[in-house]
N, CA, C, O and CB atoms as a CASP TS submission, in Angstrom:
PFRMAT TS
TARGET T0000
AUTHOR 0000-0000-0000
METHOD Language model
MODEL 1
PARENT N/A
ATOM      1  N   MET     1      43.210   6.628 -31.499  1.00  0.00           N
ATOM      2  CA  MET     1      42.937   6.058 -32.449  1.00  0.00           C
ATOM      3  C   MET     1      41.461   6.615 -32.436  1.00  0.00           C
ATOM      4  O   MET     1      40.920   7.104 -31.444  1.00  0.00           O
ATOM      5  CB  MET     1      43.276   4.613 -32.418  1.00  0.00           C
ATOM      6  N   GLU     2      40.800   6.447 -33.878  1.00  0.00           N
ATOM      7  CA  GLU     2      39.551   7.340 -33.931  1.00  0.00           C
ATOM      8  C   GLU     2      39.029   6.083 -34.635  1.00  0.00           C
ATOM      9  O   GLU     2      39.660   5.394 -35.436  1.00  0.00           O
ATOM     10  CB  GLU     2      39.528   9.022 -34.767  1.00  0.00           C
ATOM     11  N   VAL     3      37.562   5.865 -34.134  1.00  0.00           N
ATOM     12  CA  VAL     3      36.850   4.918 -34.940  1.00  0.00           C
ATOM     13  C   VAL     3      35.459   5.114 -35.368  1.00  0.00           C
ATOM     14  O   VAL     3      34.799   5.905 -34.694  1.00  0.00           O
ATOM     15  CB  VAL     3      36.868   3.797 -34.317  1.00  0.00           C
ATOM     16  N   THR     4      34.914   4.559 -36.332  1.00  0.00           N
ATOM     17  CA  THR     4      33.563   4.856 -37.039  1.00  0.00           C
ATOM     18  C   THR     4      32.734   4.326 -36.792  1.00  0.00           C
ATOM     19  O   THR     4      32.756   3.261 -37.408  1.00  0.00           O
ATOM     20  CB  THR     4      33.418   4.777 -38.135  1.00  0.00           C
ATOM     21  N   SER     5      31.767   4.430 -36.097  1.00  0.00           N
ATOM     22  CA  SER     5      30.617   3.261 -35.822  1.00  0.00           C
ATOM     23  C   SER     5      29.233   3.880 -35.970  1.00  0.00           C
ATOM     24  O   SER     5      29.015   4.940 -35.382  1.00  0.00           O
ATOM     25  CB  SER     5      30.710   2.583 -34.228  1.00  0.00           C
ATOM     26  N   LYS     6      28.281   3.313 -36.702  1.00  0.00           N
ATOM     27  CA  LYS     6      26.854   3.912 -36.926  1.00  0.00           C
ATOM     28  C   LYS     6      26.615   5.404 -37.403  1.00  0.00           C
ATOM     29  O   LYS     6      25.612   6.094 -37.216  1.00  0.00           O
ATOM     30  CB  LYS     6      26.145   3.812 -35.638  1.00  0.00           C
ATOM     31  N   GLY     7      27.686   5.702 -38.010  1.00  0.00           N
ATOM     32  CA  GLY     7      27.759   6.928 -38.734  1.00  0.00           C
ATOM     33  C   GLY     7      28.280   7.755 -37.677  1.00  0.00           C
ATOM     34  O   GLY     7      27.645   8.800 -37.536  1.00  0.00           O
ATOM     35  N   TYR     8      29.236   7.595 -36.904  1.00  0.00           N
ATOM     36  CA  TYR     8      29.583   8.585 -35.686  1.00  0.00           C
ATOM     37  C   TYR     8      31.165   8.260 -35.906  1.00  0.00           C
ATOM     38  O   TYR     8      31.535   7.219 -36.449  1.00  0.00           O
ATOM     39  CB  TYR     8      28.821   8.155 -33.896  1.00  0.00           C
ATOM     40  N   ARG     9      32.032   9.233 -35.440  1.00  0.00           N
ATOM     41  CA  ARG     9      33.361   9.191 -34.999  1.00  0.00           C
ATOM     42  C   ARG     9      33.876   9.555 -33.963  1.00  0.00           C
ATOM     43  O   ARG     9      34.148  10.707 -33.622  1.00  0.00           O
ATOM     44  CB  ARG     9      33.958   9.640 -35.604  1.00  0.00           C
ATOM     45  N   ILE    10      34.103   8.180 -33.174  1.00  0.00           N
ATOM     46  CA  ILE    10      34.620   8.373 -31.736  1.00  0.00           C
ATOM     47  C   ILE    10      36.253   8.292 -31.777  1.00  0.00           C
ATOM     48  O   ILE    10      37.004   7.675 -32.532  1.00  0.00           O
ATOM     49  CB  ILE    10      33.967   7.146 -30.689  1.00  0.00           C
ATOM     50  N   ASP    11      36.466   9.015 -30.849  1.00  0.00           N
ATOM     51  CA  ASP    11      37.948   9.160 -30.296  1.00  0.00           C
ATOM     52  C   ASP    11      38.195   8.522 -29.405  1.00  0.00           C
ATOM     53  O   ASP    11      37.549   8.852 -28.411  1.00  0.00           O
ATOM     54  CB  ASP    11      38.374  10.276 -29.891  1.00  0.00           C
ATOM     55  N   LEU    12      39.301   7.175 -29.164  1.00  0.00           N
ATOM     56  CA  LEU    12      39.410   6.904 -28.128  1.00  0.00           C
ATOM     57  C   LEU    12      40.406   6.920 -27.458  1.00  0.00           C
ATOM     58  O   LEU    12      40.555   6.200 -26.471  1.00  0.00           O
ATOM     59  CB  LEU    12      39.049   6.183 -28.060  1.00  0.00           C
ATOM     60  N   ASP    13      41.494   7.976 -27.998  1.00  0.00           N
ATOM     61  CA  ASP    13      42.541   8.800 -27.470  1.00  0.00           C
ATOM     62  C   ASP    13      42.637   8.890 -25.851  1.00  0.00           C
ATOM     63  O   ASP    13      43.470   8.428 -25.071  1.00  0.00           O
ATOM     64  CB  ASP    13      42.333  10.177 -28.055  1.00  0.00           C
ATOM     65  N   GLN    14      41.469   9.657 -25.647  1.00  0.00           N
ATOM     66  CA  GLN    14      41.344   9.871 -24.324  1.00  0.00           C
ATOM     67  C   GLN    14      40.377   9.261 -23.582  1.00  0.00           C
ATOM     68  O   GLN    14      39.798   9.835 -22.660  1.00  0.00           O
ATOM     69  CB  GLN    14      41.233  11.014 -24.139  1.00  0.00           C
ATOM     70  N   ALA    15      40.165   8.155 -23.913  1.00  0.00           N
ATOM     71  CA  ALA    15      39.405   6.946 -23.132  1.00  0.00           C
ATOM     72  C   ALA    15      39.825   6.629 -21.728  1.00  0.00           C
ATOM     73  O   ALA    15      41.015   6.315 -21.682  1.00  0.00           O
ATOM     74  CB  ALA    15      39.591   5.617 -23.884  1.00  0.00           C
ATOM     75  N   VAL    16      39.318   6.616 -20.768  1.00  0.00           N
ATOM     76  CA  VAL    16      39.593   5.826 -19.563  1.00  0.00           C
ATOM     77  C   VAL    16      39.016   4.687 -19.529  1.00  0.00           C
ATOM     78  O   VAL    16      37.812   4.508 -19.350  1.00  0.00           O
ATOM     79  CB  VAL    16      39.276   6.402 -18.448  1.00  0.00           C
ATOM     80  N   TRP    17      40.023   3.680 -19.736  1.00  0.00           N
ATOM     81  CA  TRP    17      39.770   1.910 -19.579  1.00  0.00           C
ATOM     82  C   TRP    17      39.358   1.599 -18.764  1.00  0.00           C
ATOM     83  O   TRP    17      39.750   2.425 -17.939  1.00  0.00           O
ATOM     84  CB  TRP    17      40.663   0.989 -19.551  1.00  0.00           C
ATOM     85  N   ARG    18      38.604   0.746 -18.140  1.00  0.00           N
ATOM     86  CA  ARG    18      38.508  -0.150 -16.834  1.00  0.00           C
ATOM     87  C   ARG    18      37.918  -1.366 -16.971  1.00  0.00           C
ATOM     88  O   ARG    18      37.007  -1.745 -17.708  1.00  0.00           O
ATOM     89  CB  ARG    18      37.774   0.455 -15.778  1.00  0.00           C
ATOM     90  N   LYS    19      38.710  -2.035 -15.983  1.00  0.00           N
ATOM     91  CA  LYS    19      38.621  -3.455 -16.248  1.00  0.00           C
ATOM     92  C   LYS    19      37.715  -3.730 -15.010  1.00  0.00           C
ATOM     93  O   LYS    19      37.562  -2.804 -14.213  1.00  0.00           O
ATOM     94  CB  LYS    19      40.126  -4.316 -16.332  1.00  0.00           C
ATOM     95  N   SER    20      37.138  -4.855 -14.795  1.00  0.00           N
ATOM     96  CA  SER    20      36.293  -5.146 -13.462  1.00  0.00           C
ATOM     97  C   SER    20      37.246  -5.150 -12.274  1.00  0.00           C
ATOM     98  O   SER    20      38.475  -5.223 -12.310  1.00  0.00           O
ATOM     99  CB  SER    20      35.496  -6.634 -13.511  1.00  0.00           C
ATOM    100  N   THR    21      36.530  -5.068 -11.326  1.00  0.00           N
ATOM    101  CA  THR    21      37.123  -4.953  -9.925  1.00  0.00           C
ATOM    102  C   THR    21      37.648  -6.409  -9.199  1.00  0.00           C
ATOM    103  O   THR    21      38.448  -6.510  -8.269  1.00  0.00           O
ATOM    104  CB  THR    21      35.940  -4.278  -8.983  1.00  0.00           C
ATOM    105  N   ARG    22      36.934  -7.511  -9.933  1.00  0.00           N
ATOM    106  CA  ARG    22      37.630  -8.882  -9.701  1.00  0.00           C
ATOM    107  C   ARG    22      38.625  -9.508 -10.271  1.00  0.00           C
ATOM    108  O   ARG    22      39.211 -10.543  -9.956  1.00  0.00           O
ATOM    109  CB  ARG    22      36.947  -9.689  -9.802  1.00  0.00           C
ATOM    110  N   SER    23      38.829  -8.393 -11.604  1.00  0.00           N
ATOM    111  CA  SER    23      40.552  -8.872 -11.997  1.00  0.00           C
ATOM    112  C   SER    23      41.421  -8.587 -11.428  1.00  0.00           C
ATOM    113  O   SER    23      41.286  -7.449 -10.978  1.00  0.00           O
ATOM    114  CB  SER    23      41.154  -8.527 -13.057  1.00  0.00           C
ATOM    115  N   GLY    24      42.505  -9.127 -11.126  1.00  0.00           N
ATOM    116  CA  GLY    24      43.944  -9.434 -10.347  1.00  0.00           C
ATOM    117  C   GLY    24      44.557  -7.927 -11.438  1.00  0.00           C
ATOM    118  O   GLY    24      44.275  -7.586 -12.587  1.00  0.00           O
ATOM    119  N   PRO    25      45.432  -7.379 -10.440  1.00  0.00           N
ATOM    120  CA  PRO    25      46.206  -6.656 -10.688  1.00  0.00           C
ATOM    121  C   PRO    25      46.922  -6.655 -11.909  1.00  0.00           C
ATOM    122  O   PRO    25      47.015  -5.724 -12.709  1.00  0.00           O
ATOM    123  CB  PRO    25      46.773  -6.694  -9.868  1.00  0.00           C
ATOM    124  N   ASN    26      47.590  -8.175 -12.001  1.00  0.00           N
ATOM    125  CA  ASN    26      48.196  -8.976 -12.868  1.00  0.00           C
ATOM    126  C   ASN    26      47.949  -9.208 -14.091  1.00  0.00           C
ATOM    127  O   ASN    26      48.689  -9.269 -15.072  1.00  0.00           O
ATOM    128  CB  ASN    26      48.220  -9.863 -12.503  1.00  0.00           C
ATOM    129  N   CYS    27      46.556  -9.366 -13.927  1.00  0.00           N
ATOM    130  CA  CYS    27      45.474 -10.293 -15.244  1.00  0.00           C
ATOM    131  C   CYS    27      45.223  -9.703 -16.383  1.00  0.00           C
ATOM    132  O   CYS    27      44.268  -8.948 -16.571  1.00  0.00           O
ATOM    133  CB  CYS    27      43.928 -10.614 -14.868  1.00  0.00           C
ATOM    134  N   ASP    28      46.070 -10.015 -17.212  1.00  0.00           N
ATOM    135  CA  ASP    28      46.134  -9.458 -18.536  1.00  0.00           C
ATOM    136  C   ASP    28      44.667 -10.313 -19.556  1.00  0.00           C
ATOM    137  O   ASP    28      44.386  -9.839 -20.657  1.00  0.00           O
ATOM    138  CB  ASP    28      47.954  -9.849 -19.181  1.00  0.00           C
ATOM    139  N   ASN    29      44.072 -11.243 -19.141  1.00  0.00           N
ATOM    140  CA  ASN    29      43.619 -11.946 -20.285  1.00  0.00           C
ATOM    141  C   ASN    29      41.989 -11.352 -19.696  1.00  0.00           C
ATOM    142  O   ASN    29      41.437 -12.266 -19.084  1.00  0.00           O
ATOM    143  CB  ASN    29      44.089 -13.910 -20.429  1.00  0.00           C
ATOM    144  N   CYS    30      41.261 -10.269 -19.737  1.00  0.00           N
ATOM    145  CA  CYS    30      39.980  -9.468 -19.545  1.00  0.00           C
ATOM    146  C   CYS    30      39.877  -8.420 -20.855  1.00  0.00           C
ATOM    147  O   CYS    30      40.591  -7.986 -21.759  1.00  0.00           O
ATOM    148  CB  CYS    30      40.037  -8.590 -17.993  1.00  0.00           C
ATOM    149  N   VAL    31      38.426  -8.301 -20.317  1.00  0.00           N
ATOM    150  CA  VAL    31      37.803  -6.985 -21.977  1.00  0.00           C
ATOM    151  C   VAL    31      38.241  -5.767 -20.710  1.00  0.00           C
ATOM    152  O   VAL    31      38.544  -6.098 -19.564  1.00  0.00           O
ATOM    153  CB  VAL    31      35.062  -6.931 -22.825  1.00  0.00           C
ATOM    154  N   GLU    32      38.203  -4.507 -21.140  1.00  0.00           N
ATOM    155  CA  GLU    32      38.182  -3.417 -20.669  1.00  0.00           C
ATOM    156  C   GLU    32      37.184  -2.618 -21.405  1.00  0.00           C
ATOM    157  O   GLU    32      36.918  -2.802 -22.593  1.00  0.00           O
ATOM    158  CB  GLU    32      39.397  -2.947 -20.628  1.00  0.00           C
ATOM    159  N   VAL    33      36.496  -1.479 -20.444  1.00  0.00           N
ATOM    160  CA  VAL    33      35.306  -0.674 -21.200  1.00  0.00           C
ATOM    161  C   VAL    33      35.546   0.647 -21.030  1.00  0.00           C
ATOM    162  O   VAL    33      36.213   1.021 -20.065  1.00  0.00           O
ATOM    163  CB  VAL    33      33.838  -0.943 -20.692  1.00  0.00           C
ATOM    164  N   ALA    34      34.954   1.678 -22.093  1.00  0.00           N
ATOM    165  CA  ALA    34      35.363   2.835 -21.539  1.00  0.00           C
ATOM    166  C   ALA    34      33.904   3.441 -22.508  1.00  0.00           C
ATOM    167  O   ALA    34      33.437   3.132 -23.604  1.00  0.00           O
ATOM    168  CB  ALA    34      37.234   3.403 -21.828  1.00  0.00           C
ATOM    169  N   PHE    35      33.459   4.630 -21.239  1.00  0.00           N
ATOM    170  CA  PHE    35      32.454   5.030 -21.751  1.00  0.00           C
ATOM    171  C   PHE    35      32.655   6.037 -22.069  1.00  0.00           C
ATOM    172  O   PHE    35      33.252   6.666 -21.195  1.00  0.00           O
ATOM    173  CB  PHE    35      31.550   4.959 -21.233  1.00  0.00           C
ATOM    174  N   VAL    36      32.325   6.948 -23.516  1.00  0.00           N
ATOM    175  CA  VAL    36      33.247   7.719 -24.554  1.00  0.00           C
ATOM    176  C   VAL    36      31.913   8.375 -25.551  1.00  0.00           C
ATOM    177  O   VAL    36      31.170   7.572 -26.115  1.00  0.00           O
ATOM    178  CB  VAL    36      34.543   6.459 -25.557  1.00  0.00           C
ATOM    179  N   SER    37      31.718   9.688 -25.689  1.00  0.00           N
ATOM    180  CA  SER    37      30.703  10.080 -26.759  1.00  0.00           C
ATOM    181  C   SER    37      29.627   9.892 -27.068  1.00  0.00           C
ATOM    182  O   SER    37      29.009  10.130 -28.105  1.00  0.00           O
ATOM    183  CB  SER    37      30.896   9.916 -27.557  1.00  0.00           C
ATOM    184  N   GLY    38      29.203   9.164 -25.566  1.00  0.00           N
ATOM    185  CA  GLY    38      27.669   8.481 -26.062  1.00  0.00           C
ATOM    186  C   GLY    38      27.631   7.383 -26.646  1.00  0.00           C
ATOM    187  O   GLY    38      26.734   6.918 -27.349  1.00  0.00           O
ATOM    188  N   ALA    39      28.768   6.887 -26.312  1.00  0.00           N
ATOM    189  CA  ALA    39      28.978   5.577 -26.786  1.00  0.00           C
ATOM    190  C   ALA    39      29.941   4.235 -25.606  1.00  0.00           C
ATOM    191  O   ALA    39      30.500   4.506 -24.543  1.00  0.00           O
ATOM    192  CB  ALA    39      29.850   5.968 -28.266  1.00  0.00           C
ATOM    193  N   ILE    40      29.889   3.508 -25.956  1.00  0.00           N
ATOM    194  CA  ILE    40      30.692   2.404 -24.692  1.00  0.00           C
ATOM    195  C   ILE    40      31.602   1.910 -26.104  1.00  0.00           C
ATOM    196  O   ILE    40      31.217   1.929 -27.273  1.00  0.00           O
ATOM    197  CB  ILE    40      29.384   0.713 -23.566  1.00  0.00           C
ATOM    198  N   ALA    41      32.906   1.477 -25.571  1.00  0.00           N
ATOM    199  CA  ALA    41      33.953   0.853 -26.653  1.00  0.00           C
ATOM    200  C   ALA    41      34.765  -0.362 -25.373  1.00  0.00           C
ATOM    201  O   ALA    41      35.274  -0.071 -24.291  1.00  0.00           O
ATOM    202  CB  ALA    41      35.340   2.449 -27.513  1.00  0.00           C
ATOM    203  N   VAL    42      34.616  -1.763 -26.043  1.00  0.00           N
ATOM    204  CA  VAL    42      34.610  -2.686 -25.463  1.00  0.00           C
ATOM    205  C   VAL    42      36.371  -3.150 -26.113  1.00  0.00           C
ATOM    206  O   VAL    42      36.459  -3.040 -27.336  1.00  0.00           O
ATOM    207  CB  VAL    42      33.147  -3.554 -25.732  1.00  0.00           C
ATOM    208  N   ARG    43      37.529  -3.575 -25.465  1.00  0.00           N
ATOM    209  CA  ARG    43      38.595  -3.891 -26.119  1.00  0.00           C
ATOM    210  C   ARG    43      39.220  -5.221 -25.011  1.00  0.00           C
ATOM    211  O   ARG    43      38.910  -5.429 -23.838  1.00  0.00           O
ATOM    212  CB  ARG    43      39.574  -2.424 -26.378  1.00  0.00           C
ATOM    213  N   ASP    44      40.119  -5.920 -25.834  1.00  0.00           N
ATOM    214  CA  ASP    44      40.536  -6.876 -25.193  1.00  0.00           C
ATOM    215  C   ASP    44      41.952  -5.956 -24.568  1.00  0.00           C
ATOM    216  O   ASP    44      42.557  -5.014 -25.078  1.00  0.00           O
ATOM    217  CB  ASP    44      40.699  -8.292 -26.179  1.00  0.00           C
ATOM    218  N   SER    45      42.137  -6.587 -23.426  1.00  0.00           N
ATOM    219  CA  SER    45      43.408  -5.973 -22.470  1.00  0.00           C
ATOM    220  C   SER    45      44.712  -6.383 -22.515  1.00  0.00           C
ATOM    221  O   SER    45      45.657  -5.907 -21.887  1.00  0.00           O
ATOM    222  CB  SER    45      43.212  -6.162 -21.134  1.00  0.00           C
ATOM    223  N   LYS    46      44.711  -7.797 -23.721  1.00  0.00           N
ATOM    224  CA  LYS    46      45.957  -8.488 -23.830  1.00  0.00           C
ATOM    225  C   LYS    46      46.745  -7.358 -25.151  1.00  0.00           C
ATOM    226  O   LYS    46      47.950  -7.253 -25.383  1.00  0.00           O
ATOM    227  CB  LYS    46      45.635 -10.402 -24.315  1.00  0.00           C
ATOM    228  N   ASN    47      45.445  -6.533 -25.933  1.00  0.00           N
ATOM    229  CA  ASN    47      45.936  -5.742 -27.020  1.00  0.00           C
ATOM    230  C   ASN    47      45.412  -4.792 -27.081  1.00  0.00           C
ATOM    231  O   ASN    47      44.535  -4.761 -27.945  1.00  0.00           O
ATOM    232  CB  ASN    47      45.926  -6.155 -28.118  1.00  0.00           C
ATOM    233  N   PRO    48      45.602  -3.614 -26.315  1.00  0.00           N
ATOM    234  CA  PRO    48      45.283  -2.348 -26.191  1.00  0.00           C
ATOM    235  C   PRO    48      45.477  -1.169 -27.150  1.00  0.00           C
ATOM    236  O   PRO    48      44.783  -0.155 -27.083  1.00  0.00           O
ATOM    237  CB  PRO    48      45.789  -2.102 -25.239  1.00  0.00           C
ATOM    238  N   THR    49      46.176  -1.301 -27.790  1.00  0.00           N
ATOM    239  CA  THR    49      45.986  -0.807 -29.536  1.00  0.00           C
ATOM    240  C   THR    49      45.376  -1.409 -30.734  1.00  0.00           C
ATOM    241  O   THR    49      45.167  -0.821 -31.795  1.00  0.00           O
ATOM    242  CB  THR    49      47.166  -0.689 -30.123  1.00  0.00           C
ATOM    243  N   GLY    50      45.023  -3.039 -30.374  1.00  0.00           N
ATOM    244  CA  GLY    50      43.758  -3.175 -31.364  1.00  0.00           C
ATOM    245  C   GLY    50      42.678  -2.649 -31.282  1.00  0.00           C
ATOM    246  O   GLY    50      42.467  -1.583 -30.704  1.00  0.00           O
ATOM    247  N   PRO    51      41.633  -3.518 -32.008  1.00  0.00           N
ATOM    248  CA  PRO    51      40.369  -2.874 -32.269  1.00  0.00           C
ATOM    249  C   PRO    51      39.414  -2.874 -31.238  1.00  0.00           C
ATOM    250  O   PRO    51      39.490  -3.841 -30.481  1.00  0.00           O
ATOM    251  CB  PRO    51      39.781  -3.414 -33.333  1.00  0.00           C
ATOM    252  N   ALA    52      38.567  -2.078 -31.014  1.00  0.00           N
ATOM    253  CA  ALA    52      37.377  -2.020 -30.048  1.00  0.00           C
ATOM    254  C   ALA    52      36.600  -2.347 -30.316  1.00  0.00           C
ATOM    255  O   ALA    52      36.457  -2.299 -31.538  1.00  0.00           O
ATOM    256  CB  ALA    52      36.946  -1.188 -29.607  1.00  0.00           C
ATOM    257  N   LEU    53      35.540  -2.893 -29.596  1.00  0.00           N
ATOM    258  CA  LEU    53      34.014  -2.862 -30.440  1.00  0.00           C
ATOM    259  C   LEU    53      33.155  -1.877 -30.107  1.00  0.00           C
ATOM    260  O   LEU    53      33.226  -1.724 -28.888  1.00  0.00           O
ATOM    261  CB  LEU    53      33.120  -4.096 -30.239  1.00  0.00           C
ATOM    262  N   ILE    54      32.170  -0.934 -30.720  1.00  0.00           N
ATOM    263  CA  ILE    54      31.419   0.129 -30.115  1.00  0.00           C
ATOM    264  C   ILE    54      30.519  -0.388 -30.077  1.00  0.00           C
ATOM    265  O   ILE    54      30.144  -1.271 -30.848  1.00  0.00           O
ATOM    266  CB  ILE    54      31.274   1.313 -30.575  1.00  0.00           C
ATOM    267  N   PHE    55      29.617   0.336 -28.580  1.00  0.00           N
ATOM    268  CA  PHE    55      27.815  -0.163 -28.719  1.00  0.00           C
ATOM    269  C   PHE    55      27.172   1.173 -28.292  1.00  0.00           C
ATOM    270  O   PHE    55      27.856   2.094 -27.847  1.00  0.00           O
ATOM    271  CB  PHE    55      27.154  -1.670 -27.438  1.00  0.00           C
ATOM    272  N   THR    56      25.942   1.241 -28.431  1.00  0.00           N
ATOM    273  CA  THR    56      25.200   2.595 -28.112  1.00  0.00           C
ATOM    274  C   THR    56      24.761   2.383 -27.077  1.00  0.00           C
ATOM    275  O   THR    56      24.561   1.202 -26.789  1.00  0.00           O
ATOM    276  CB  THR    56      24.159   3.113 -28.930  1.00  0.00           C
ATOM    277  N   PRO    57      24.460   3.347 -26.180  1.00  0.00           N
ATOM    278  CA  PRO    57      23.880   3.115 -25.108  1.00  0.00           C
ATOM    279  C   PRO    57      22.626   1.833 -24.604  1.00  0.00           C
ATOM    280  O   PRO    57      22.562   1.087 -23.627  1.00  0.00           O
ATOM    281  CB  PRO    57      23.495   4.290 -25.034  1.00  0.00           C
ATOM    282  N   ASP    58      21.936   1.998 -25.542  1.00  0.00           N
ATOM    283  CA  ASP    58      20.700   1.057 -25.368  1.00  0.00           C
ATOM    284  C   ASP    58      21.208  -0.480 -25.836  1.00  0.00           C
ATOM    285  O   ASP    58      20.546  -1.438 -25.438  1.00  0.00           O
ATOM    286  CB  ASP    58      19.311   1.639 -26.401  1.00  0.00           C
ATOM    287  N   GLU    59      22.171  -0.664 -26.527  1.00  0.00           N
ATOM    288  CA  GLU    59      23.103  -1.982 -26.621  1.00  0.00           C
ATOM    289  C   GLU    59      23.800  -2.354 -25.006  1.00  0.00           C
ATOM    290  O   GLU    59      23.599  -3.204 -24.138  1.00  0.00           O
ATOM    291  CB  GLU    59      24.517  -1.615 -27.881  1.00  0.00           C
ATOM    292  N   TRP    60      24.378  -1.614 -25.128  1.00  0.00           N
ATOM    293  CA  TRP    60      25.249  -1.870 -23.997  1.00  0.00           C
ATOM    294  C   TRP    60      23.744  -2.398 -22.329  1.00  0.00           C
ATOM    295  O   TRP    60      23.563  -3.337 -21.553  1.00  0.00           O
ATOM    296  CB  TRP    60      26.459   0.111 -23.763  1.00  0.00           C
ATOM    297  N   ASP    61      23.329  -1.535 -22.534  1.00  0.00           N
ATOM    298  CA  ASP    61      21.859  -1.678 -21.341  1.00  0.00           C
ATOM    299  C   ASP    61      21.759  -2.861 -21.081  1.00  0.00           C
ATOM    300  O   ASP    61      21.902  -3.440 -20.004  1.00  0.00           O
ATOM    301  CB  ASP    61      20.277  -1.272 -21.809  1.00  0.00           C
ATOM    302  N   ALA    62      21.350  -3.487 -22.713  1.00  0.00           N
ATOM    303  CA  ALA    62      20.806  -4.688 -23.139  1.00  0.00           C
ATOM    304  C   ALA    62      21.761  -6.011 -22.777  1.00  0.00           C
ATOM    305  O   ALA    62      21.425  -7.018 -22.155  1.00  0.00           O
ATOM    306  CB  ALA    62      20.562  -4.532 -24.664  1.00  0.00           C
ATOM    307  N   PHE    63      22.509  -5.825 -23.116  1.00  0.00           N
ATOM    308  CA  PHE    63      24.033  -6.800 -22.813  1.00  0.00           C
ATOM    309  C   PHE    63      24.011  -6.709 -21.358  1.00  0.00           C
ATOM    310  O   PHE    63      23.597  -7.811 -20.998  1.00  0.00           O
ATOM    311  CB  PHE    63      25.752  -6.107 -23.495  1.00  0.00           C
ATOM    312  N   VAL    64      24.252  -5.927 -20.231  1.00  0.00           N
ATOM    313  CA  VAL    64      24.620  -5.937 -19.306  1.00  0.00           C
ATOM    314  C   VAL    64      23.077  -6.756 -18.449  1.00  0.00           C
ATOM    315  O   VAL    64      23.175  -7.704 -17.670  1.00  0.00           O
ATOM    316  CB  VAL    64      25.227  -4.485 -19.060  1.00  0.00           C
ATOM    317  N   ASP    65      21.950  -6.187 -18.795  1.00  0.00           N
ATOM    318  CA  ASP    65      20.878  -6.881 -18.373  1.00  0.00           C
ATOM    319  C   ASP    65      20.630  -8.388 -19.130  1.00  0.00           C
ATOM    320  O   ASP    65      19.788  -9.115 -18.602  1.00  0.00           O
ATOM    321  CB  ASP    65      19.726  -5.926 -18.566  1.00  0.00           C
ATOM    322  N   GLY    66      21.194  -8.786 -20.108  1.00  0.00           N
ATOM    323  CA  GLY    66      20.977 -10.142 -20.205  1.00  0.00           C
ATOM    324  C   GLY    66      22.297 -10.706 -19.649  1.00  0.00           C
ATOM    325  O   GLY    66      22.214 -11.917 -19.850  1.00  0.00           O
ATOM    326  N   ALA    67      23.527 -10.430 -19.024  1.00  0.00           N
ATOM    327  CA  ALA    67      24.421 -10.857 -18.467  1.00  0.00           C
ATOM    328  C   ALA    67      23.863 -11.305 -16.725  1.00  0.00           C
ATOM    329  O   ALA    67      23.996 -12.376 -16.132  1.00  0.00           O
ATOM    330  CB  ALA    67      25.518  -9.769 -18.721  1.00  0.00           C
ATOM    331  N   LYS    68      23.094  -9.755 -16.182  1.00  0.00           N
ATOM    332  CA  LYS    68      22.506  -9.937 -14.897  1.00  0.00           C
ATOM    333  C   LYS    68      21.855 -11.148 -15.381  1.00  0.00           C
ATOM    334  O   LYS    68      22.511 -12.082 -14.921  1.00  0.00           O
ATOM    335  CB  LYS    68      21.566  -8.733 -14.250  1.00  0.00           C
ATOM    336  N   ASP    69      20.888 -11.595 -16.083  1.00  0.00           N
ATOM    337  CA  ASP    69      19.712 -12.407 -16.434  1.00  0.00           C
ATOM    338  C   ASP    69      20.228 -13.832 -16.326  1.00  0.00           C
ATOM    339  O   ASP    69      19.539 -14.723 -15.828  1.00  0.00           O
ATOM    340  CB  ASP    69      19.108 -12.066 -17.912  1.00  0.00           C
ATOM    341  N   GLY    70      21.455 -14.031 -16.802  1.00  0.00           N
ATOM    342  CA  GLY    70      21.768 -15.419 -16.824  1.00  0.00           C
ATOM    343  C   GLY    70      21.414 -15.900 -18.522  1.00  0.00           C
ATOM    344  O   GLY    70      21.387 -17.049 -18.964  1.00  0.00           O
ATOM    345  N   GLU    71      21.208 -14.830 -19.135  1.00  0.00           N
ATOM    346  CA  GLU    71      21.198 -14.791 -21.016  1.00  0.00           C
ATOM    347  C   GLU    71      22.398 -15.662 -21.494  1.00  0.00           C
ATOM    348  O   GLU    71      22.197 -16.536 -22.338  1.00  0.00           O
ATOM    349  CB  GLU    71      21.509 -12.981 -21.804  1.00  0.00           C
ATOM    350  N   PHE    72      23.526 -15.468 -21.026  1.00  0.00           N
ATOM    351  CA  PHE    72      24.904 -15.705 -21.802  1.00  0.00           C
ATOM    352  C   PHE    72      25.115 -17.077 -21.288  1.00  0.00           C
ATOM    353  O   PHE    72      25.655 -17.863 -22.068  1.00  0.00           O
ATOM    354  CB  PHE    72      26.264 -14.590 -21.447  1.00  0.00           C
ATOM    355  N   ASP    73      24.729 -17.571 -19.918  1.00  0.00           N
ATOM    356  CA  ASP    73      25.444 -18.996 -19.114  1.00  0.00           C
ATOM    357  C   ASP    73      25.440 -20.067 -19.911  1.00  0.00           C
ATOM    358  O   ASP    73      24.471 -20.344 -20.618  1.00  0.00           O
ATOM    359  CB  ASP    73      24.690 -19.557 -17.777  1.00  0.00           C
ATOM    360  N   LEU    74      26.458 -20.722 -19.870  1.00  0.00           N
ATOM    361  CA  LEU    74      26.447 -21.812 -20.852  1.00  0.00           C
ATOM    362  C   LEU    74      26.195 -22.965 -20.125  1.00  0.00           C
ATOM    363  O   LEU    74      26.129 -24.053 -20.698  1.00  0.00           O
ATOM    364  CB  LEU    74      27.699 -21.956 -21.651  1.00  0.00           C
TER
END
């Protein structure tokens, strides 16, 4: 699958998708992340052929920092 994001074409066919190590081996309600072509792709593990969200490294870093700081806690 090739996606276009922020003016760049990103090929996800060779992406190596990863789930959290906290996900069980039979867990399919997770998000998966792939680091590709200077971007970070995120998809739903229940729908691996569905759409992916694409983030720049700066956007990804901001998200991870926010998660670590509890910014998204309810």
